[in-house]
N, C-alpha and C positions, 0 to 999 in steps of 0.2 A: 735431226733429235726435237726440232722446232714441232715437227709433223706429231711426233710420240706427245713432246706436251700441251700439244690444244688438243691432241684425243685425249688424254688423262682430266681435263679441266670441263672438258665438254662432256667424259663420259661421269664426272661426279656432279656435275649440274644436272642432268638426266636423271641421277640418281636420287638428288635433291628432292627434283621436283616427284617423281616417282613415290617416293615417301612421304610427300607434305599431301600428295590424292591421298594418300593410303589412311592419313589419320584424318580420317573425317569425323564430321560430329553426332554426339549421340543422337541416336533415334530418337525424337519425341516421344512425351507420353500419349497414349490412345485413350480414349471411354465411348463405349457404347450404349447407346439409350434403347431400352425396350421399345420405342416409337419406331428404331428405325436412323435415329441419327448419329450423327457418327463426329467427333470433335477431334484434334488434337492438340497438344500444350503441355502441361507439367501438373502431375500429381501435387498438392500442398500439404495435405494432410487429412484425415480422417476421426471425427471424435462423436462420440455418440450415437453411430449410424447416420450422422451426416458428413459428404463427402467433401471437400473443396477442392476446385478442379481449377486451374489457372489456363485461360486461352486467350492468344492474342486479339481477337477478333471481338470475343465473347464477357472479356474479363474472369472477376473471379468468379465461379459459378457453385454453389454449395444444393448439394443433390442428395437425395436420400438412398439407402441402397436398393430400393424397393422398384427405382427407376434406374437403374442400372445392370445391365446385359454384360458388361464384359469391361475389364479395365485393365492395361495395361504401362508400367513405370519400370523404367532400365535401369533406374537408380536405387540402391539398397536402401530400403525402408525398414521399419523396426514397425511388428506389429504389439501390443499389450494388450491381454487379453482380459479379459471380465472375471474379477475376485481373487485376480493374482495381486499379490501386494508387490506394486513397484517403487523398490525403496533402493539404495546405493549398496545394499548385501544384498540384491538378487541377482546385480552381475549380470553383463553383456552374453555371456555364454548360456543363459538360460531365457533370451529373448528372443524370438525366431526372428531373424536379419535378413535380408535380400533384395533382390530384384522382386516387383509384385507382377502378379497375373491371376487375377480374378473372374472365374467364371463358373456358372454352376452352382453357385450359393456357397464355393469356398474360394479363401486368398493360398495361393501356393508361391513360396518366396523360394528364389534357387540363389544362394550364396554368393556364387560367383560362376565367371561363363565358363570353366575346368571341372565347377563342382556341379554335378549332373544331378546331385539329393536334392528331393522338394519336401518343403516342409509345409504341409498342409494344417490352415485354420480357419476354422468355417466362419462365415461369413457375423455369426446371428454371434458370436463370440467372442468378436474382436472390437476392444472398446476401443483404442486410438491408435492410428497407423501413424508414427511419425520419422522423419525421414532422418537417417542414422547421424547425421554429422549434429541435427539438435539433440538427438536422444546425450550423443556422449556429450555434448557443453550442457547441458543438464545434469547426466546421472553423475558425470565424473569430474564436471569442472565447477568452480568455484567462483561466484562474482568474486572484484574486489570491493575494498570496502568502500568507495564511493560510486560503486555501479549496483543497479537493477532498485534505483529506491523508486518507490511510490506512494504520491502524499497528493498536498496542496499548501501554497503559501497564499494567504488572506490579508488585508491591511485596509485601511478606512481613515477619514480623518472628517473630525466637524467643528466650521470655526464661525463665530460669531462675535459681532465687533456692533457694541451699543454702548448705553449704559455701560453694563459690566460688560467685559472682555472674557469671551470663554474658549477654549481648544478640547478639544478632545482627541486623544490618535488611541487606534486597536493593530494589533499587529498579532495570526495566528498563524503558526506553521504545523501538520504533522507530515510525517514520513513513517514511512514502515518499506522491511525490504523482509521476505518470505525464498528461505532458501529450499531448494529450488523453485525457480522462479513461476514455475508453468503448473495446472492444477491436475496433469497426469501421472505425479512422482507425488508419492507422499512427503510432506515437507519434513527438511531437517533442522531450521533453524530458524527463529524472527526474531526481528530487529524492530524497535518502535521508538521513534521518538516526537513527542508532540512539546509545543511551546505558545502559551498563551499572555499577554499582554495589554492591557489599558489603561493608559495615564490620561489626566482630565484636571485642568484647572479652571477655576472663575475669579477673576480677580476685579474687584470694583476699587475707585480714585478714591484720593482723600477728597474729605471737604468741610466747610466752615458750618458750623450753627451761625445764623445771624445772633450780635445781640439783642436782648429787647430790655423791657425799661429797671426789669428784675435781677436779668444776669448779665455775663460779657459774653462775647462769643466763643465757640466752642469748636477746636480742630479735631476732627474725628479721622482717624490714620487709615493709611488705604489697608485693604483686608483682600484675603484671599484664601481660598476653601483648594481642595487639591484631591483628587481620589487617584491611585492608584493600587490596581489589582495585576499579580504576576504570578504564572503557574507554566513551569516546566518538567518535567519527567522523560525515563528514557527505561527502558526495559528490554532485556533477553530472555528468547523462549528459546530451550533446548526440547525437542519432542523424542519423547519415549515411543511413542506408538502416534498413528497418524493423526487422533484427537487429543493424546493429552501428552502433558509437559512439563516439565520442571521449570521455575524462572530465576532471576534478580531481577530486582528493579533499584530506583532512588526518585525522589523528588523534590523538589523546592518550592515553598509556596510565599507569597508575602501579597500583605493585604490592608493595607492603609484604614481602611472604614471599619476592620475590625481589630486595628489595633495588632497587628501580628505584624513584627517584624521581618524574621525567618521562622518556617517550619521546614524543617529537613526531616526526612524521610529514608532509610534504608534498609532494605526489605531481601528474603528470598520466600517462594512457597512454589506451588503446585496451580495448572490452572486445564480447563477441559473445553474443545470443542463440543457444546451440545449440538449447535444448528450448521452445517453449511451447506450450500445450495448455489447454484452462479449467480440466483439474485441477493440472499439472506446469507447473514453471518453471527451468531452468537458463539461469545466466550465467557467462562466464570470462571476466577480464578481466587485463593485465598492463601494469603502472604503474614507469614511471621513479623515483623520488624521493629526497628530501633527507630524512636520519633524524638526530635529535640525540638522545644519553643520558645522563640525569644518574643517577647512584647516590648510595644514602646512603654519609654517611662514610667514599666513597670516592673523592676526586675523581678522582685518578690512573687512574680507571676510565672516566670522562668520554668520552664521544669525537662527532665526527661523522662522521655516516656517507653514502655514495655508494649507493646501494642502490638495491634491485626487489622488487617484490609480485607474485608467481605466485595469483590466487584464484579460488573457484569459492562459487558460490552457488544452491541448490537449494530450491526450495517446492514442498509438494506435498500436496494438498486430502483424505483418506480421507473414509471414511463418518462421516455424523451431523456432519460440520465438522469434524471434528479438524484443523488443521493443523499440519504437520512443515517447520523449518526448518533448516537446515544450511549454515554458512557455515567453508572452510576459507581458511585464505592461506599459504606460504609465503615470508619474505622472509630473501634473501642479501643480504650486504653485498659491492661488489667492493673497495674499499679494507682492508678488512679483513671477513678468510673465515672468521674465527674468531665475527664478531659475527652469525649468522644466526639466525631466529626462527620458531617457529611456533604456530600458533592454530587450535584448532577450537573450533565454537561452535553447539549443539544443542539446539532445544528442538519442547516438543512441546504443543502449546493444544487445552485439554478446555475446546468450550463449555458452559456452566452453565444460566442465566436469561438471556433478553435479547443483550444486551452482557458479559454478565458471564461469567468463566469463569475456569479455573485451568490456569497454565504449569508445566512440568516441564521443566528445561534443566541443560547442562553448560556449561563454559568448561573448555578445556584449553589451558593454554601453555604452552610453552617457550620458553628465552632459554639459550642456548648462553652468552654472555659474562656469565653473572653473576659479580658479585667474589668472590674468596675472603675466608670471613668465617668469625668463630668466632659461634656454634656456623656449620657450612656452610650456605648457601645453598644451596635446591635450586634446578635450572634447572628443573624442570616444575611448574608450581601447575596445581592439578584441585578446580574450586568446579561442588559441585550443587546448586540451587537448585529450591524451590517454592513457587508465590506465589499469590496470586489478580490474575485478569487482567480490564481491563476492553479490550474493542474499538473504534476509533477508526472512525467510519464516515461516508464525507464525501456530503453530498445535494447536492452541486454536480451 
């Protein structure tokens, strides 16, 4: 009986060893170049005619189709073809998916090892080749509220200690989340959040004017002057097509220099992307809104407005990763034609080390209906800032 038990255990161990040996790793992907070179590794993706292939020896290689003689990938990939609207409505069933074999100017896709039917797509017709896991994540998935945000946070401070004491603090944040997060699928929605704050104070100590033969000594009390400019806004865009969307937004503004205690705006409208390339994007929008203005020490100037916003947002990526952003808006009011305003915000961000850089920016705002005060309140406010910047990059 012990011999039978020992034989059974030995047979089980032998079967396990044979099974483990049968479970071999998937074959590596291969790429053959027109010059005769051959590499093994992993197909990463293809976009716009450029294939990214990872080799443990050579790293990531980006190669155009005309340099490739043959390409094989055993894992399932999806081929998104030129001219096909790639949105969630398309669905996976209408997208060619399978193991990849490229030869003779054609991409052959085999859905599974048991399914010998091949789908063929000409290389010239392939816009993107994406692994199926990424396709499922981007096409069918949706990032959580705290995921997929990109943007930057900037801060700066100036301190002067002399006859007068002075300090200025600036802070800014710009965040954006576009879903899906990849350029090869049409956008479904976009959320943007912006914040800009500048606070400064100049103080001068009290002093005494010495007495003279005709006047007594005079105490001059301590004085201070402050500046405080604050802006924040949020916007949600829902896309009806690749370039057209409807939106809802809100914003809050405070500007001590313009006697503006608080301006509130709540609106809805439409927007359109007029220009979009890998290096630049231009969006315009028209919004109908409710606007409420409250001023310091001038309750009679407070008002409720039915207004609109006409705005443009332009982004440009320059050489060496330098980013330029310009936001321009004009806000007319319909029930008080004097109560119009305009803003222009320009920023230039220079990368320095990893996610860190520095930003130079200007904020110019014009408020036509500033209240009458002494000293006179200027209608125009200009702010120049420079500070350290941290780039926020999503890993979704």
